[in-house]
Predicted model as a PDB file, atoms N, CA, C, CB and O in Angstrom, pLDDT in the B-factor column:
MODEL        1                                                                  
ATOM      1  N   MET A   1      83.236  92.885 106.308  1.00 62.00           N  
ATOM      2  CA  MET A   1      83.978  92.859 105.620  1.00 62.00           C  
ATOM      3  C   MET A   1      83.871  94.035 105.300  1.00 62.00           C  
ATOM      4  CB  MET A   1      83.982  92.027 104.895  1.00 62.00           C  
ATOM      5  O   MET A   1      82.802  94.206 104.715  1.00 62.00           O  
ATOM      6  N   PRO A   2      84.722  95.356 105.439  1.00 71.00           N  
ATOM      7  CA  PRO A   2      84.862  96.442 104.583  1.00 71.00           C  
ATOM      8  C   PRO A   2      84.992  96.733 103.182  1.00 71.00           C  
ATOM      9  CB  PRO A   2      85.613  96.851 104.913  1.00 71.00           C  
ATOM     10  O   PRO A   2      85.677  96.032 102.437  1.00 71.00           O  
ATOM     11  N   PHE A   3      84.015  98.290 102.597  1.00 80.00           N  
ATOM     12  CA  PHE A   3      84.265  97.978 100.599  1.00 80.00           C  
ATOM     13  C   PHE A   3      84.405  99.472 100.373  1.00 80.00           C  
ATOM     14  CB  PHE A   3      82.551  97.123  99.343  1.00 80.00           C  
ATOM     15  O   PHE A   3      83.597 100.398 100.301  1.00 80.00           O  
ATOM     16  N   PHE A   4      85.911  99.354 100.275  1.00 86.00           N  
ATOM     17  CA  PHE A   4      86.652 100.800 100.237  1.00 86.00           C  
ATOM     18  C   PHE A   4      86.560 101.489  98.700  1.00 86.00           C  
ATOM     19  CB  PHE A   4      88.402 100.582 100.671  1.00 86.00           C  
ATOM     20  O   PHE A   4      86.352 100.408  98.150  1.00 86.00           O  
ATOM     21  N   GLU A   5      86.555 102.120  97.960  1.00 88.00           N  
ATOM     22  CA  GLU A   5      87.053 103.620  97.075  1.00 88.00           C  
ATOM     23  C   GLU A   5      88.453 103.731  97.311  1.00 88.00           C  
ATOM     24  CB  GLU A   5      86.315 105.203  97.637  1.00 88.00           C  
ATOM     25  O   GLU A   5      89.073 104.429  98.113  1.00 88.00           O  
ATOM     26  N   TYR A   6      88.941 102.665  96.207  1.00 91.00           N  
ATOM     27  CA  TYR A   6      91.033 103.663  96.089  1.00 91.00           C  
ATOM     28  C   TYR A   6      90.898 103.299  94.513  1.00 91.00           C  
ATOM     29  CB  TYR A   6      93.237 102.497  97.239  1.00 91.00           C  
ATOM     30  O   TYR A   6      90.266 102.771  93.599  1.00 91.00           O  
ATOM     31  N   LYS A   7      92.542 104.363  95.178  1.00 92.00           N  
ATOM     32  CA  LYS A   7      92.635 105.102  94.036  1.00 92.00           C  
ATOM     33  C   LYS A   7      94.384 105.120  93.074  1.00 92.00           C  
ATOM     34  CB  LYS A   7      92.145 106.621  94.660  1.00 92.00           C  
ATOM     35  O   LYS A   7      95.112 106.088  93.291  1.00 92.00           O  
ATOM     36  N   CYS A   8      94.709 104.384  92.420  1.00 95.00           N  
ATOM     37  CA  CYS A   8      96.308 104.260  92.024  1.00 95.00           C  
ATOM     38  C   CYS A   8      96.883 104.927  91.764  1.00 95.00           C  
ATOM     39  CB  CYS A   8      96.733 103.720  91.276  1.00 95.00           C  
ATOM     40  O   CYS A   8      96.690 105.416  90.651  1.00 95.00           O  
ATOM     41  N   PRO A   9      98.046 105.454  92.626  1.00 95.00           N  
ATOM     42  CA  PRO A   9      99.211 106.220  92.301  1.00 95.00           C  
ATOM     43  C   PRO A   9     100.057 106.429  91.095  1.00 95.00           C  
ATOM     44  CB  PRO A   9      99.914 105.883  93.003  1.00 95.00           C  
ATOM     45  O   PRO A   9     100.635 107.466  90.770  1.00 95.00           O  
ATOM     46  N   LYS A  10     100.041 105.342  90.515  1.00 96.00           N  
ATOM     47  CA  LYS A  10     100.957 104.942  89.066  1.00 96.00           C  
ATOM     48  C   LYS A  10     100.287 105.150  87.553  1.00 96.00           C  
ATOM     49  CB  LYS A  10     101.312 103.229  89.107  1.00 96.00           C  
ATOM     50  O   LYS A  10     100.788 105.684  86.563  1.00 96.00           O  
ATOM     51  N   CYS A  11      98.868 104.486  87.742  1.00 95.00           N  
ATOM     52  CA  CYS A  11      97.389 104.948  86.759  1.00 95.00           C  
ATOM     53  C   CYS A  11      96.719 105.788  87.009  1.00 95.00           C  
ATOM     54  CB  CYS A  11      96.362 104.157  86.609  1.00 95.00           C  
ATOM     55  O   CYS A  11      96.242 106.276  85.985  1.00 95.00           O  
ATOM     56  N   GLY A  12      96.322 106.375  88.119  1.00 93.00           N  
ATOM     57  CA  GLY A  12      94.824 106.915  88.309  1.00 93.00           C  
ATOM     58  C   GLY A  12      93.496 105.809  88.329  1.00 93.00           C  
ATOM     59  O   GLY A  12      92.343 106.228  88.427  1.00 93.00           O  
ATOM     60  N   LYS A  13      93.755 104.641  88.243  1.00 94.00           N  
ATOM     61  CA  LYS A  13      92.272 104.206  87.909  1.00 94.00           C  
ATOM     62  C   LYS A  13      91.948 104.236  89.332  1.00 94.00           C  
ATOM     63  CB  LYS A  13      91.960 102.649  87.057  1.00 94.00           C  
ATOM     64  O   LYS A  13      92.583 104.073  90.374  1.00 94.00           O  
ATOM     65  N   ILE A  14      90.764 104.497  89.023  1.00 91.00           N  
ATOM     66  CA  ILE A  14      89.687 105.058  90.427  1.00 91.00           C  
ATOM     67  C   ILE A  14      89.097 103.142  89.789  1.00 91.00           C  
ATOM     68  CB  ILE A  14      88.037 107.296  90.174  1.00 91.00           C  
ATOM     69  O   ILE A  14      88.918 102.663  88.669  1.00 91.00           O  
ATOM     70  N   PHE A  15      88.926 102.352  91.810  1.00 92.00           N  
ATOM     71  CA  PHE A  15      88.019 100.998  91.387  1.00 92.00           C  
ATOM     72  C   PHE A  15      87.975 101.287  92.890  1.00 92.00           C  
ATOM     73  CB  PHE A  15      88.643  99.267  90.522  1.00 92.00           C  
ATOM     74  O   PHE A  15      88.581 102.106  93.581  1.00 92.00           O  
ATOM     75  N   GLU A  16      86.584  99.859  93.319  1.00 89.00           N  
ATOM     76  CA  GLU A  16      85.943  99.458  94.617  1.00 89.00           C  
ATOM     77  C   GLU A  16      86.563  97.771  94.411  1.00 89.00           C  
ATOM     78  CB  GLU A  16      83.920  99.750  94.692  1.00 89.00           C  
ATOM     79  O   GLU A  16      86.697  96.860  93.594  1.00 89.00           O  
ATOM     80  N   GLU A  17      86.834  98.233  96.020  1.00 89.00           N  
ATOM     81  CA  GLU A  17      87.745  97.004  96.528  1.00 89.00           C  
ATOM     82  C   GLU A  17      86.887  96.348  98.036  1.00 89.00           C  
ATOM     83  CB  GLU A  17      89.612  97.715  96.965  1.00 89.00           C  
ATOM     84  O   GLU A  17      87.008  97.151  98.961  1.00 89.00           O  
ATOM     85  N   TYR A  18      86.276  95.395  98.330  1.00 86.00           N  
ATOM     86  CA  TYR A  18      86.105  94.159  99.668  1.00 86.00           C  
ATOM     87  C   TYR A  18      87.812  93.785 100.534  1.00 86.00           C  
ATOM     88  CB  TYR A  18      85.418  92.241  98.693  1.00 86.00           C  
ATOM     89  O   TYR A  18      88.706  93.105 100.031  1.00 86.00           O  
ATOM     90  N   VAL A  19      87.845  94.297 101.576  1.00 83.00           N  
ATOM     91  CA  VAL A  19      89.050  93.474 101.852  1.00 83.00           C  
ATOM     92  C   VAL A  19      88.178  93.370 103.788  1.00 83.00           C  
ATOM     93  CB  VAL A  19      91.117  94.561 101.454  1.00 83.00           C  
ATOM     94  O   VAL A  19      87.323  93.880 104.511  1.00 83.00           O  
ATOM     95  N   LYS A  20      89.229  92.318 103.720  1.00 85.00           N  
ATOM     96  CA  LYS A  20      88.978  91.717 105.582  1.00 85.00           C  
ATOM     97  C   LYS A  20      89.435  92.726 106.542  1.00 85.00           C  
ATOM     98  CB  LYS A  20      90.019  90.195 106.107  1.00 85.00           C  
ATOM     99  O   LYS A  20      88.964  92.652 107.677  1.00 85.00           O  
ATOM    100  N   LYS A  21      90.267  93.647 106.279  1.00 83.00           N  
ATOM    101  CA  LYS A  21      90.553  94.201 107.716  1.00 83.00           C  
ATOM    102  C   LYS A  21      90.743  96.118 106.980  1.00 83.00           C  
ATOM    103  CB  LYS A  21      92.455  93.197 108.671  1.00 83.00           C  
ATOM    104  O   LYS A  21      91.646  96.422 106.201  1.00 83.00           O  
ATOM    105  N   PHE A  22      89.751  97.039 107.449  1.00 80.00           N  
ATOM    106  CA  PHE A  22      90.644  98.287 107.438  1.00 80.00           C  
ATOM    107  C   PHE A  22      91.286  98.844 106.792  1.00 80.00           C  
ATOM    108  CB  PHE A  22      91.270  98.362 107.959  1.00 80.00           C  
ATOM    109  O   PHE A  22      91.102  99.754 105.984  1.00 80.00           O  
ATOM    110  N   ASP A  23      92.815  97.847 107.409  1.00 84.00           N  
ATOM    111  CA  ASP A  23      94.110  98.370 106.936  1.00 84.00           C  
ATOM    112  C   ASP A  23      94.573  97.466 105.438  1.00 84.00           C  
ATOM    113  CB  ASP A  23      95.299  98.153 108.301  1.00 84.00           C  
ATOM    114  O   ASP A  23      95.265  98.112 104.652  1.00 84.00           O  
ATOM    115  N   ASP A  24      94.352  96.580 105.195  1.00 87.00           N  
ATOM    116  CA  ASP A  24      94.799  95.560 104.269  1.00 87.00           C  
ATOM    117  C   ASP A  24      94.903  96.272 102.592  1.00 87.00           C  
ATOM    118  CB  ASP A  24      93.615  94.215 104.403  1.00 87.00           C  
ATOM    119  O   ASP A  24      93.918  96.463 101.879  1.00 87.00           O  
ATOM    120  N   GLU A  25      95.975  96.508 102.307  1.00 89.00           N  
ATOM    121  CA  GLU A  25      96.423  96.664 100.943  1.00 89.00           C  
ATOM    122  C   GLU A  25      95.488  96.404  99.788  1.00 89.00           C  
ATOM    123  CB  GLU A  25      97.493  95.850 100.775  1.00 89.00           C  
ATOM    124  O   GLU A  25      94.963  95.293  99.850  1.00 89.00           O  
ATOM    125  N   ALA A  26      95.189  97.047  98.883  1.00 92.00           N  
ATOM    126  CA  ALA A  26      94.505  96.685  98.083  1.00 92.00           C  
ATOM    127  C   ALA A  26      94.874  96.700  96.072  1.00 92.00           C  
ATOM    128  CB  ALA A  26      93.485  97.446  98.643  1.00 92.00           C  
ATOM    129  O   ALA A  26      94.975  97.670  95.321  1.00 92.00           O  
ATOM    130  N   LYS A  27      94.957  95.600  95.851  1.00 93.00           N  
ATOM    131  CA  LYS A  27      96.468  96.110  94.267  1.00 93.00           C  
ATOM    132  C   LYS A  27      95.371  96.643  93.481  1.00 93.00           C  
ATOM    133  CB  LYS A  27      97.661  94.405  92.996  1.00 93.00           C  
ATOM    134  O   LYS A  27      94.186  96.526  93.796  1.00 93.00           O  
ATOM    135  N   CYS A  28      95.940  97.412  92.130  1.00 94.00           N  
ATOM    136  CA  CYS A  28      95.241  97.985  91.455  1.00 94.00           C  
ATOM    137  C   CYS A  28      94.882  96.872  90.608  1.00 94.00           C  
ATOM    138  CB  CYS A  28      95.759  99.116  90.958  1.00 94.00           C  
ATOM    139  O   CYS A  28      95.728  95.981  90.694  1.00 94.00           O  
ATOM    140  N   PRO A  29      93.649  96.520  89.586  1.00 94.00           N  
ATOM    141  CA  PRO A  29      93.036  95.632  88.714  1.00 94.00           C  
ATOM    142  C   PRO A  29      93.883  96.103  87.428  1.00 94.00           C  
ATOM    143  CB  PRO A  29      91.324  95.762  88.644  1.00 94.00           C  
ATOM    144  O   PRO A  29      94.128  95.213  86.614  1.00 94.00           O  
ATOM    145  N   ALA A  30      94.555  97.932  87.035  1.00 95.00           N  
ATOM    146  CA  ALA A  30      94.652  97.400  85.520  1.00 95.00           C  
ATOM    147  C   ALA A  30      96.535  97.550  85.880  1.00 95.00           C  
ATOM    148  CB  ALA A  30      93.670  98.699  83.872  1.00 95.00           C  
ATOM    149  O   ALA A  30      97.148  97.068  84.928  1.00 95.00           O  
ATOM    150  N   CYS A  31      97.351  98.005  86.822  1.00 95.00           N  
ATOM    151  CA  CYS A  31      98.935  97.748  86.780  1.00 95.00           C  
ATOM    152  C   CYS A  31      99.217  96.611  87.917  1.00 95.00           C  
ATOM    153  CB  CYS A  31      99.880  99.272  87.150  1.00 95.00           C  
ATOM    154  O   CYS A  31     100.292  96.100  87.604  1.00 95.00           O  
ATOM    155  N   GLY A  32      98.775  96.066  88.962  1.00 95.00           N  
ATOM    156  CA  GLY A  32      98.780  95.923  89.909  1.00 95.00           C  
ATOM    157  C   GLY A  32      99.791  96.180  91.053  1.00 95.00           C  
ATOM    158  O   GLY A  32     100.449  95.420  91.764  1.00 95.00           O  
ATOM    159  N   GLU A  33      99.637  97.997  90.945  1.00 96.00           N  
ATOM    160  CA  GLU A  33     100.150  98.985  91.819  1.00 96.00           C  
ATOM    161  C   GLU A  33      99.323  99.078  93.100  1.00 96.00           C  
ATOM    162  CB  GLU A  33     100.197 100.300  91.119  1.00 96.00           C  
ATOM    163  O   GLU A  33      98.159  99.463  93.201  1.00 96.00           O  
ATOM    164  N   THR A  34     100.169  98.640  94.081  1.00 95.00           N  
ATOM    165  CA  THR A  34      98.738  99.167  95.795  1.00 95.00           C  
ATOM    166  C   THR A  34      98.567 100.443  95.665  1.00 95.00           C  
ATOM    167  CB  THR A  34      99.333  99.057  97.851  1.00 95.00           C  
ATOM    168  O   THR A  34      99.363 101.381  95.621  1.00 95.00           O  
ATOM    169  N   ALA A  35      97.305 100.365  95.601  1.00 94.00           N  
ATOM    170  CA  ALA A  35      96.964 101.328  95.548  1.00 94.00           C  
ATOM    171  C   ALA A  35      96.477 101.989  97.247  1.00 94.00           C  
ATOM    172  CB  ALA A  35      96.060 101.166  94.459  1.00 94.00           C  
ATOM    173  O   ALA A  35      96.635 101.378  98.304  1.00 94.00           O  
ATOM    174  N   ASN A  36      95.788 103.563  97.062  1.00 92.00           N  
ATOM    175  CA  ASN A  36      95.793 103.622  98.528  1.00 92.00           C  
ATOM    176  C   ASN A  36      93.893 104.718  97.786  1.00 92.00           C  
ATOM    177  CB  ASN A  36      97.784 104.684  99.693  1.00 92.00           C  
ATOM    178  O   ASN A  36      93.487 105.227  96.741  1.00 92.00           O  
ATOM    179  N   LYS A  37      93.302 104.441  99.553  1.00 89.00           N  
ATOM    180  CA  LYS A  37      92.560 104.702  99.735  1.00 89.00           C  
ATOM    181  C   LYS A  37      92.248 105.946  98.944  1.00 89.00           C  
ATOM    182  CB  LYS A  37      92.559 104.552 100.757  1.00 89.00           C  
ATOM    183  O   LYS A  37      93.008 106.913  98.888  1.00 89.00           O  
ATOM    184  N   ASN A  38      90.647 105.829  98.112  1.00 85.00           N  
ATOM    185  CA  ASN A  38      90.661 107.202  97.840  1.00 85.00           C  
ATOM    186  C   ASN A  38      88.834 107.891  99.025  1.00 85.00           C  
ATOM    187  CB  ASN A  38      90.600 107.329  95.577  1.00 85.00           C  
ATOM    188  O   ASN A  38      87.705 107.429  99.191  1.00 85.00           O  
ATOM    189  N   TYR A  39      89.507 109.013  99.467  1.00 76.00           N  
ATOM    190  CA  TYR A  39      88.523 109.641 100.175  1.00 76.00           C  
ATOM    191  C   TYR A  39      87.938 110.946 100.168  1.00 76.00           C  
ATOM    192  CB  TYR A  39      88.820 109.536 101.115  1.00 76.00           C  
ATOM    193  O   TYR A  39      87.572 111.821 100.952  1.00 76.00           O  
ATOM    194  N   SER A  40      88.029 110.632  98.604  1.00 69.00           N  
ATOM    195  CA  SER A  40      87.582 111.807  98.136  1.00 69.00           C  
ATOM    196  C   SER A  40      85.456 111.660  97.040  1.00 69.00           C  
ATOM    197  CB  SER A  40      89.269 112.259  96.968  1.00 69.00           C  
ATOM    198  O   SER A  40      84.528 112.424  96.775  1.00 69.00           O  
ATOM    199  N   GLY A  41      85.763 110.383  96.865  1.00 56.00           N  
ATOM    200  CA  GLY A  41      84.666 110.060  97.115  1.00 56.00           C  
ATOM    201  C   GLY A  41      83.515 109.853  97.859  1.00 56.00           C  
ATOM    202  O   GLY A  41      83.716 109.684  99.061  1.00 56.00           O  
ATOM    203  N   SER A  42      81.791 109.801  97.292  1.00 57.00           N  
ATOM    204  CA  SER A  42      80.398 109.384  97.949  1.00 57.00           C  
ATOM    205  C   SER A  42      80.852 108.548  98.713  1.00 57.00           C  
ATOM    206  CB  SER A  42      79.228 108.805  97.122  1.00 57.00           C  
ATOM    207  O   SER A  42      81.738 107.747  98.415  1.00 57.00           O  
ATOM    208  N   ILE A  43      80.129 108.665 100.114  1.00 56.00           N  
ATOM    209  CA  ILE A  43      79.715 108.132 100.939  1.00 56.00           C  
ATOM    210  C   ILE A  43      78.041 107.820 100.749  1.00 56.00           C  
ATOM    211  CB  ILE A  43      80.175 108.849 101.955  1.00 56.00           C  
ATOM    212  O   ILE A  43      77.216 108.722 100.606  1.00 56.00           O  
ATOM    213  N   TYR A  44      77.760 106.597 100.771  1.00 52.00           N  
ATOM    214  CA  TYR A  44      76.703 105.750 101.077  1.00 52.00           C  
ATOM    215  C   TYR A  44      75.739 105.559 102.085  1.00 52.00           C  
ATOM    216  CB  TYR A  44      77.088 104.924 101.063  1.00 52.00           C  
ATOM    217  O   TYR A  44      76.636 105.866 102.870  1.00 52.00           O  
ATOM    218  N   SER A  45      74.804 105.354 102.795  1.00 50.00           N  
ATOM    219  CA  SER A  45      74.043 105.137 104.115  1.00 50.00           C  
ATOM    220  C   SER A  45      73.451 103.839 104.211  1.00 50.00           C  
ATOM    221  CB  SER A  45      72.945 106.129 104.312  1.00 50.00           C  
ATOM    222  O   SER A  45      72.345 103.674 103.697  1.00 50.00           O  
ATOM    223  N   ALA A  46      73.966 102.989 104.736  1.00 53.00           N  
ATOM    224  CA  ALA A  46      72.717 101.589 104.250  1.00 53.00           C  
ATOM    225  C   ALA A  46      71.039 101.625 104.777  1.00 53.00           C  
ATOM    226  CB  ALA A  46      73.335  99.915 105.086  1.00 53.00           C  
ATOM    227  O   ALA A  46      70.016 101.006 104.485  1.00 53.00           O  
ATOM    228  N   THR A  47      71.535 103.076 106.019  1.00 56.00           N  
ATOM    229  CA  THR A  47      69.983 103.014 106.407  1.00 56.00           C  
ATOM    230  C   THR A  47      68.826 104.098 105.752  1.00 56.00           C  
ATOM    231  CB  THR A  47      69.949 103.246 108.004  1.00 56.00           C  
ATOM    232  O   THR A  47      67.727 104.496 106.137  1.00 56.00           O  
ATOM    233  N   GLY A  48      69.919 104.426 104.214  1.00 53.00           N  
ATOM    234  CA  GLY A  48      68.923 104.984 103.294  1.00 53.00           C  
ATOM    235  C   GLY A  48      69.202 106.886 103.356  1.00 53.00           C  
ATOM    236  O   GLY A  48      68.539 107.673 102.681  1.00 53.00           O  
ATOM    237  N   ALA A  49      69.897 107.141 103.956  1.00 57.00           N  
ATOM    238  CA  ALA A  49      69.635 108.323 104.638  1.00 57.00           C  
ATOM    239  C   ALA A  49      70.738 108.845 103.444  1.00 57.00           C  
ATOM    240  CB  ALA A  49      69.919 108.456 106.510  1.00 57.00           C  
ATOM    241  O   ALA A  49      71.697 108.094 103.261  1.00 57.00           O  
ATOM    242  N   LYS A  50      70.668 109.951 102.711  1.00 56.00           N  
ATOM    243  CA  LYS A  50      71.277 110.946 102.239  1.00 56.00           C  
ATOM    244  C   LYS A  50      73.127 110.643 101.938  1.00 56.00           C  
ATOM    245  CB  LYS A  50      70.881 112.077 103.314  1.00 56.00           C  
ATOM    246  O   LYS A  50      74.156 110.449 102.586  1.00 56.00           O  
ATOM    247  N   LYS A  51      72.565 110.794 100.213  1.00 57.00           N  
ATOM    248  CA  LYS A  51      75.208 110.502 100.198  1.00 57.00           C  
ATOM    249  C   LYS A  51      75.507 112.029 100.750  1.00 57.00           C  
ATOM    250  CB  LYS A  51      76.629 110.364  97.487  1.00 57.00           C  
ATOM    251  O   LYS A  51      74.885 113.076 100.576  1.00 57.00           O  
ATOM    252  N   ILE A  52      76.639 111.748 101.443  1.00 56.00           N  
ATOM    253  CA  ILE A  52      77.408 113.066 101.143  1.00 56.00           C  
ATOM    254  C   ILE A  52      78.700 113.047 100.463  1.00 56.00           C  
ATOM    255  CB  ILE A  52      77.672 113.745 102.341  1.00 56.00           C  
ATOM    256  O   ILE A  52      78.664 112.488  99.367  1.00 56.00           O  
ATOM    257  N   ASN A  53      79.883 113.532 100.842  1.00 60.00           N  
ATOM    258  CA  ASN A  53      81.352 113.607 100.173  1.00 60.00           C  
ATOM    259  C   ASN A  53      81.897 113.510 101.112  1.00 60.00           C  
ATOM    260  CB  ASN A  53      81.889 114.719  99.393  1.00 60.00           C  
ATOM    261  O   ASN A  53      81.507 114.237 102.024  1.00 60.00           O  
ATOM    262  N   CYS A  54      83.307 112.386 101.444  1.00 60.00           N  
ATOM    263  CA  CYS A  54      83.833 112.992 102.881  1.00 60.00           C  
ATOM    264  C   CYS A  54      85.211 113.380 102.099  1.00 60.00           C  
ATOM    265  CB  CYS A  54      83.988 111.733 104.489  1.00 60.00           C  
ATOM    266  O   CYS A  54      85.760 112.852 101.132  1.00 60.00           O  
ATOM    267  N   THR A  55      85.524 114.420 102.833  1.00 58.00           N  
ATOM    268  CA  THR A  55      86.501 115.368 102.838  1.00 58.00           C  
ATOM    269  C   THR A  55      88.096 114.343 103.551  1.00 58.00           C  
ATOM    270  CB  THR A  55      85.798 116.861 103.920  1.00 58.00           C  
ATOM    271  O   THR A  55      89.262 114.574 103.232  1.00 58.00           O  
ATOM    272  N   GLY A  56      87.675 113.379 104.421  1.00 59.00           N  
ATOM    273  CA  GLY A  56      88.636 112.866 104.556  1.00 59.00           C  
ATOM    274  C   GLY A  56      89.101 113.043 105.622  1.00 59.00           C  
ATOM    275  O   GLY A  56      89.612 111.996 106.020  1.00 59.00           O  
ATOM    276  N   ASN A  57      89.271 114.459 106.854  1.00 61.00           N  
ATOM    277  CA  ASN A  57      88.699 114.715 107.900  1.00 61.00           C  
ATOM    278  C   ASN A  57      88.238 114.693 109.088  1.00 61.00           C  
ATOM    279  CB  ASN A  57      88.433 114.757 107.776  1.00 61.00           C  
ATOM    280  O   ASN A  57      88.197 115.519 110.001  1.00 61.00           O  
ATOM    281  N   CYS A  58      87.762 113.227 108.907  1.00 63.00           N  
ATOM    282  CA  CYS A  58      86.985 112.991 110.487  1.00 63.00           C  
ATOM    283  C   CYS A  58      86.992 114.311 111.368  1.00 63.00           C  
ATOM    284  CB  CYS A  58      87.875 111.739 111.505  1.00 63.00           C  
ATOM    285  O   CYS A  58      85.895 114.839 111.552  1.00 63.00           O  
ATOM    286  N   LYS A  59      88.352 115.022 112.051  1.00 63.00           N  
ATOM    287  CA  LYS A  59      87.041 115.737 113.048  1.00 63.00           C  
ATOM    288  C   LYS A  59      86.654 117.204 112.835  1.00 63.00           C  
ATOM    289  CB  LYS A  59      87.446 115.737 114.689  1.00 63.00           C  
ATOM    290  O   LYS A  59      86.405 118.117 113.622  1.00 63.00           O  
ATOM    291  N   THR A  60      86.690 117.116 111.499  1.00 61.00           N  
ATOM    292  CA  THR A  60      85.596 118.535 110.788  1.00 61.00           C  
ATOM    293  C   THR A  60      84.649 117.974 110.201  1.00 61.00           C  
ATOM    294  CB  THR A  60      86.203 119.627 109.563  1.00 61.00           C  
ATOM    295  O   THR A  60      83.630 118.610 109.931  1.00 61.00           O  
ATOM    296  N   CYS A  61      84.789 116.709 109.893  1.00 60.00           N  
ATOM    297  CA  CYS A  61      82.815 116.816 108.248  1.00 60.00           C  
ATOM    298  C   CYS A  61      82.722 116.968 109.067  1.00 60.00           C  
ATOM    299  CB  CYS A  61      81.547 115.763 107.040  1.00 60.00           C  
ATOM    300  O   CYS A  61      82.822 118.158 109.366  1.00 60.00           O  
ATOM    301  N   GLY A  62      82.526 116.257 109.901  1.00 59.00           N  
ATOM    302  CA  GLY A  62      80.213 115.726 110.631  1.00 59.00           C  
ATOM    303  C   GLY A  62      79.506 114.826 109.738  1.00 59.00           C  
ATOM    304  O   GLY A  62      78.417 114.334 110.032  1.00 59.00           O  
ATOM    305  N   GLY A  63      80.101 114.615 108.679  1.00 56.00           N  
ATOM    306  CA  GLY A  63      78.882 113.820 107.979  1.00 56.00           C  
ATOM    307  C   GLY A  63      78.351 112.321 108.336  1.00 56.00           C  
ATOM    308  O   GLY A  63      77.226 111.966 107.985  1.00 56.00           O  
ATOM    309  N   CYS A  64      79.316 111.384 109.124  1.00 56.00           N  
ATOM    310  CA  CYS A  64      79.620 109.867 108.650  1.00 56.00           C  
ATOM    311  C   CYS A  64      78.542 109.839 110.041  1.00 56.00           C  
ATOM    312  CB  CYS A  64      81.613 108.968 108.588  1.00 56.00           C  
ATOM    313  O   CYS A  64      77.777 108.912 110.310  1.00 56.00           O  
ATOM    314  N   LYS A  65      78.683 110.892 110.689  1.00 51.00           N  
ATOM    315  CA  LYS A  65      77.849 110.456 112.378  1.00 51.00           C  
ATOM    316  C   LYS A  65      76.432 110.419 111.845  1.00 51.00           C  
ATOM    317  CB  LYS A  65      77.971 111.881 113.968  1.00 51.00           C  
ATOM    318  O   LYS A  65      75.495 110.165 112.601  1.00 51.00           O  
TER     319      LYS A  65                                                      
ENDMDL                                                                          
END                                                                             
């Protein structure tokens, strides 16, 4: 199951959520609004590699590889 960081467009709350699939919706725990993935957060590697800041633009970032 993927683990993503989300940001609510209504109240601005940032939270993390496990989802079954990449495109599943996540509801804000504070206000119940459908939240958007927050691609500006830090990304951590399960291999112990140094954390990176994701730009959300996978074509130019190269940080996840």
